[in-house]
C-alpha positions in Angstrom: 79.2 111.1 110.8 82.1 111.3 108.3 85.4 110.0 109.6 88.9 110.8 108.3 91.4 108.3 109.9 94.4 110.0 108.2 97.3 111.6 109.9 97.6 115.3 110.6 101.0 117.0 111.0 102.3 118.1 114.4 102.2 121.7 113.2 98.5 121.3 112.2 97.7 119.8 115.6 99.5 122.6 117.5 97.7 125.2 115.4 94.3 123.6 116.2 95.0 123.6 119.9 96.1 127.3 119.8 93.0 128.2 117.7 90.9 126.7 120.5 92.3 129.3 122.7 94.4 127.1 125.0 98.0 127.3 126.0 100.2 125.3 128.3 100.2 126.5 131.9 103.1 128.7 133.0 106.1 126.6 133.9 105.2 123.8 131.5 103.8 120.4 132.1 104.5 119.0 135.6 106.5 122.2 136.3 105.7 125.3 138.3 106.3 123.5 141.6 105.1 120.1 140.5 107.0 116.8 141.1 109.3 117.1 138.1 110.4 120.6 139.2 111.2 119.5 142.7 113.1 116.5 141.4 115.3 118.7 139.3 115.8 121.2 142.0 116.9 118.6 144.6 118.7 116.4 142.1 117.2 113.3 143.6 119.4 110.3 142.8 118.9 106.5 142.9 120.5 105.1 146.1 120.8 101.6 144.6 120.5 99.8 141.3 116.9 99.3 140.1 116.5 95.8 138.6 113.7 94.3 136.5 112.1 91.5 138.5 110.5 89.9 135.4 110.5 90.3 131.6 108.7 93.5 130.5 106.2 92.9 129.1 105.8 89.4 130.4 104.2 88.2 127.1 103.5 89.5 123.6 100.9 92.2 123.8 99.1 94.6 121.5 100.7 97.9 120.8 97.5 99.2 119.1 93.8 98.4 119.3 92.8 96.1 116.5 92.6 92.4 115.6 94.9 89.7 116.9 95.7 87.2 114.2 98.5 85.3 112.4 100.4 87.3 109.8 100.4 84.3 107.5 96.6 84.4 107.3 96.7 87.8 105.6 99.2 87.0 102.8 97.7 88.0 99.5 94.9 90.2 101.0 94.1 93.5 99.3 91.3 96.1 99.0 90.0 94.4 95.8 90.7 90.9 97.1 89.4 90.5 100.7 90.7 87.4 102.3 88.2 85.7 104.7 89.8 85.0 108.1 88.7 81.6 109.6 88.7 81.3 112.5 87.9 85.0 112.9 90.4 87.2 114.6 89.9 88.5 118.1 89.5 92.2 118.9 92.3 93.5 121.3 93.1 96.8 122.9 96.5 98.2 123.8 98.2 96.0 126.3 96.0 92.9 125.7 97.8 89.6 125.3 97.7 88.3 121.7 96.7 84.8 122.6 98.0 81.4 121.4 99.1 81.3 117.8 98.8 85.0 117.1 101.8 86.9 116.0 100.5 90.3 114.8 97.8 92.9 115.3 95.9 94.3 112.3 94.8 97.9 112.6 91.0 98.5 112.1 91.4 99.6 108.5 93.3 96.4 107.6 90.2 94.3 108.3 86.6 94.4 107.1 83.9 93.0 109.4 80.4 92.6 108.0 77.4 90.2 108.2 79.2 88.0 110.8 82.4 87.4 108.8 85.8 89.0 109.0 88.2 89.5 106.1 91.7 91.0 105.7 92.0 93.8 103.1 95.7 94.3 103.5 98.6 92.1 104.5 100.0 92.4 108.0 103.7 91.6 108.8 104.9 89.2 111.6 104.9 91.0 114.9 103.4 94.1 113.4 101.9 96.4 116.1 103.2 94.0 118.8 105.3 94.7 121.9 107.3 91.5 122.2 108.0 89.7 125.5 111.1 91.3 127.1 111.1 94.2 124.6 111.2 96.8 127.4 113.6 94.8 129.7 114.6 91.3 130.6 114.4 89.9 134.1 117.6 90.9 135.9 118.4 93.9 133.7 119.6 96.9 135.6 117.1 99.6 134.6 118.6 102.5 136.6 122.1 102.6 138.0 122.8 103.8 141.5 123.8 107.4 141.4 121.6 108.2 138.4 119.6 111.4 138.6 115.9 110.5 138.9 114.4 113.1 136.5 110.6 113.4 136.2 110.7 111.2 133.1 112.6 108.5 134.8 110.3 108.6 137.8 107.3 108.3 135.5 108.9 105.5 133.5 109.7 103.5 136.7 106.1 104.1 137.9 104.7 102.7 134.7 106.7 99.5 135.3 106.4 99.4 139.1 104.5 96.1 139.2 107.5 94.2 137.7 110.4 96.2 139.1 112.2 95.4 142.3 113.8 97.8 144.8 112.0 101.0 144.0 111.1 101.9 147.6 109.6 105.3 147.9 111.1 106.7 144.8 108.2 106.4 142.4 105.3 107.5 144.7 103.8 109.5 141.8 102.5 113.0 141.4 98.8 113.7 141.7 99.3 117.5 141.1 97.3 118.7 138.1 95.9 115.2 137.6 92.4 116.6 137.2 93.2 117.4 133.6 94.3 113.9 132.9 91.8 111.0 133.2 91.5 107.4 132.1 89.0 106.4 129.4 85.8 104.9 130.6 85.3 103.1 127.3 88.8 101.6 127.1 90.4 101.9 130.5 94.2 102.2 130.4 96.8 100.4 132.6 96.6 102.2 135.9 100.4 102.5 136.0 100.5 104.2 132.6 97.7 106.5 133.7 99.8 107.5 136.8 102.7 108.2 134.5 100.5 110.4 132.3 99.3 112.4 135.3 103.0 113.0 136.2 104.1 114.0 132.7 101.0 115.7 131.3 99.0 116.9 134.3 100.6 120.4 134.5 99.4 121.5 131.0 96.4 123.5 130.2 95.1 120.8 127.8 92.7 118.0 128.8 94.0 114.5 128.2 92.2 111.1 128.0 94.5 108.1 128.2 92.9 105.2 126.3 93.6 101.6 125.4 91.6 102.3 122.2 92.1 106.0 121.2 90.1 105.7 118.0 87.1 104.3 119.7 87.2 107.1 122.3 87.6 109.7 119.5 84.6 108.2 117.7 82.5 108.3 120.8 83.3 111.9 121.5 82.5 112.7 117.8 79.2 110.9 118.2 78.4 113.1 121.2 79.0 116.3 119.1 82.7 116.9 119.3 84.9 117.7 116.3 87.7 115.4 115.5 90.6 117.7 114.5 93.0 114.8 114.1 92.2 111.1 114.2 96.0 110.4 114.2 99.1 112.6 114.5 102.1 112.2 112.2 104.5 111.8 115.0 106.5 108.8 116.3 106.0 107.6 119.0 102.4 108.6 119.7 101.0 108.4 116.1 97.7 106.9 117.4 97.0 110.1 119.5 93.8 111.9 118.5 92.8 115.6 119.0 89.2 116.3 119.6 87.6 119.7 120.1 84.7 119.2 122.6 82.6 122.2 123.8 85.3 124.5 122.4 88.1 122.9 124.4 90.9 120.7 122.9 91.1 117.1 124.3 94.1 114.9 123.5 93.2 111.2 123.4 96.5 109.5 124.1 97.3 105.8 123.6 97.9 104.0 126.9 101.7 103.5 126.2 104.5 105.1 128.1 106.4 106.1 125.0 103.3 107.7 123.5 102.7 109.7 126.7 106.3 110.9 126.8 106.2 111.8 123.1 103.0 113.9 123.6 104.8 115.7 126.4 107.9 116.4 124.3 106.5 116.8 120.8 103.3 118.7 121.6 103.0 120.1 125.1 106.5 121.3 125.4 106.2 122.9 122.0 103.0 124.7 123.0 104.5 126.0 126.2 107.9 126.7 124.7 109.4 125.1 127.8 112.0 122.9 126.2 115.6 123.4 127.0 118.5 122.4 124.8 121.6 120.4 125.7 125.2 121.2 124.5 125.9 120.3 120.9 127.8 117.1 120.1 128.3 114.6 117.3 126.1 111.6 116.8 128.0 108.3 117.4 125.7 106.4 115.1 123.2 106.8 112.2 119.6 107.9 112.9 116.8 106.7 110.6 113.6 108.6 110.1 110.4 108.1 108.2 109.6 110.8 105.7 106.2 112.4 106.5 106.5 111.8 110.2 107.9 114.0 113.0 110.3 111.5 114.5 111.4 111.8 118.2 114.7 110.2 118.7 116.0 109.4 122.2 119.8 110.0 122.7 122.2 109.5 125.6 125.4 111.4 126.5 128.7 109.7 125.4 131.3 112.1 126.7 130.8 115.2 124.5 128.9 113.3 121.9 125.4 111.8 121.6 124.5 108.1 121.2 121.1 107.3 119.5 118.9 104.9 121.5 115.5 104.6 120.0 113.4 105.8 117.1 109.8 105.0 116.2 109.0 103.1 119.4 110.8 103.5 122.7 111.5 100.5 125.0 111.6 101.2 128.7 115.3 100.7 128.9 115.8 103.5 126.3 113.5 105.9 128.2 115.4 105.3 131.4 118.8 105.8 129.8 118.0 108.9 127.7 119.4 112.3 128.5 118.0 114.1 125.5 115.6 113.9 122.5 116.1 114.9 118.8 113.0 116.2 117.0 113.3 115.4 113.3 110.9 117.2 110.9 108.7 115.3 108.4 111.1 116.2 105.6 114.0 114.4 107.3 115.4 111.1 105.9 117.6 110.7 108.9 121.0 111.8 110.2 124.4 110.4 109.4 126.9 109.4 112.1 129.1 112.4 113.0 126.3 115.0 112.4 126.4 117.7 115.0 123.1 117.8 117.0 121.7 119.7 119.9 119.0 117.6 121.6 116.2 118.8 123.7 117.0 118.2 127.3 115.1 115.6 129.4 116.4 117.2 132.6 116.2 120.6 134.2 113.4 122.5 135.9 110.7 121.6 133.5 111.3 117.9 133.9 
């Protein structure tokens, strides 16, 4: 089996899904009478402040599946100069604790493992591919203010952090509607809370989804069973580790077990397939937005009067997801946007959310 671990563009991935004869169900993901639609219709609001009861995450954890190691141990490594790692690094999946002394996660292609030894073939920076302790929120942070509209995205985000959030009551009961299209990986089971959020956000689409703590391993397993890997990775941030597999003629998205990746797949792929996205009123950016050339960057923004304040690019901490009112979609050719640029974000509210 040949394996191409390179990135495919969002446009190529959308074309592959359409070519497989699938489209998003009428009404869009989680719409058409699902939980998000009912939230929007009734404008459910938070009765009290929602406060983080502990640091989120509670320790440094892996953001990708790979090898937990010290960045210093990889200095000087290169394809022509493999650097033996002793003691050997430990394999981790998304959400696993790094362990004592480790400060980075090397992706699979950064390490060679053969004949019982492991060597680095490219350097890894400190805290690369790591979600730091408290990155999403610190204990005592107010995550949602009383009176805030609890959109489908905010409900799903709160559900994903429910084990460490105080005062949620019945607000984040979750939505099982359409959940049959979204399942957790058997090979690399995801955090159950992230899986529940994925069922909320992705369950109403006509595309099958596997949520995995090791998307590449799941894609390889499907390929070994006869499926075609249309994209091992997608050139989109967040969500770049998402894979698209065509199995028995049907598209299957293998999505990393991360809240921001799940939300990005909804915004960047499924909303685009179903053409369900709505736009907010135009306004000026209050700050500069950076973007990586070659990637479709999804940028969370919040209202600031008639303007828009950038919140997060590349990765989205929980506090940004809960604060966001809209999302900018920057094409692969973009080098970013200057402060003062007039933008019209995609709405994260309304009937489809």
